[in-house]
C-alpha positions in Angstrom: 0.0 0.0 0.0 2.9 2.3 0.8 4.4 1.7 -2.6 1.2 2.7 -4.4 1.2 6.0 -2.5 4.8 6.7 -3.5 4.2 5.7 -7.1 1.1 8.0 -7.3 3.1 10.9 -5.8 5.9 10.4 -8.3 3.4 10.3 -11.2 1.8 13.5 -10.1 5.2 15.1 -9.9 6.1 14.0 -13.4 2.7 15.3 -14.7 3.5 18.7 -13.2 6.8 18.8 -14.9 5.2 18.1 -18.3 3.0 21.1 -18.0 5.4 23.7 -16.6 3.8 23.9 -13.1 0.9 25.9 -11.8 0.7 29.5 -13.0 3.7 29.0 -15.3 3.5 30.0 -19.0 5.0 28.0 -21.8 5.5 29.3 -25.4 5.2 27.2 -28.5 6.0 28.0 -32.1 3.6 26.4 -34.5 4.2 25.0 -38.0 1.8 27.6 -39.5 4.0 30.5 -38.1 1.7 31.3 -35.2 2.7 31.4 -31.5 0.8 29.8 -28.6 1.1 31.1 -25.0 -0.1 28.4 -22.6 -0.5 29.2 -18.9 -1.1 26.2 -16.7 -3.1 26.7 -13.4 -5.8 25.0 -11.3 -6.0 21.8 -13.3 -6.4 23.5 -16.6 -4.7 25.7 -19.2 -5.4 29.1 -20.7 -4.3 29.2 -24.4 -3.7 32.3 -26.4 -2.9 31.9 -30.1 -1.4 35.0 -31.6 -3.6 37.9 -30.6 -6.8 35.9 -30.3 -8.9 35.8 -27.1 -7.7 33.5 -24.4 -9.4 30.0 -24.3 -9.6 28.0 -21.1 -9.4 24.2 -21.4 -9.7 21.7 -18.5 -7.3 18.9 -17.7 -8.4 15.5 -18.7 -7.0 12.1 -17.5 -4.6 10.7 -20.0 -1.6 8.4 -20.2 1.6 9.6 -21.8 0.6 13.2 -22.4 -1.2 16.1 -20.7 -4.5 16.6 -22.4 -6.9 19.6 -22.0 -10.3 20.1 -23.5 -13.4 22.2 -23.2 -17.1 21.8 -24.2 -16.7 24.2 -27.1 -14.4 21.7 -28.9 -11.0 23.2 -28.2 -8.2 20.6 -27.4 -4.6 21.0 -26.3 -2.2 18.0 -26.0 1.2 18.6 -24.5 3.9 15.9 -24.6 7.4 16.9 -23.7 8.4 19.9 -25.8 5.6 19.5 -28.3 2.0 20.6 -28.3 -1.0 20.1 -30.6 -3.7 22.7 -30.5 -7.1 22.1 -32.1 -9.7 24.8 -32.4 -13.4 24.6 -33.1 -12.9 25.3 -36.9 -12.4 22.5 -39.4 -8.8 23.4 -40.0 -6.1 20.8 -39.2 -4.6 20.8 -35.7 -1.6 23.1 -35.1 1.6 21.2 -34.3 3.9 23.3 -32.2 7.3 23.1 -30.5 8.3 24.7 -27.2 10.5 27.7 -27.4 12.3 30.0 -25.0 10.3 33.0 -23.7 9.9 35.4 -26.7 11.5 38.8 -26.2 
């Protein structure tokens, strides 16, 4: 039983590392030339693509990646230094790579 608690705690710690930690922002450069700013907090993420309005997506249980979705149809998947952002339009998902904080 004690081992299960330790493994669960380690898993939560690794999940926090994958998302940058609460209240931390990560920046991603997408293949279409746009930038994503993703701020992780309170079990979810706020995503801003370019100069668009912020979109909040809630964390969802997943194995191997951090997945966030909302009822409007937006979806963010973060795995290591890559992110995939899907909006509510029928355009293809945006594939993005983590970058240093833009100046």
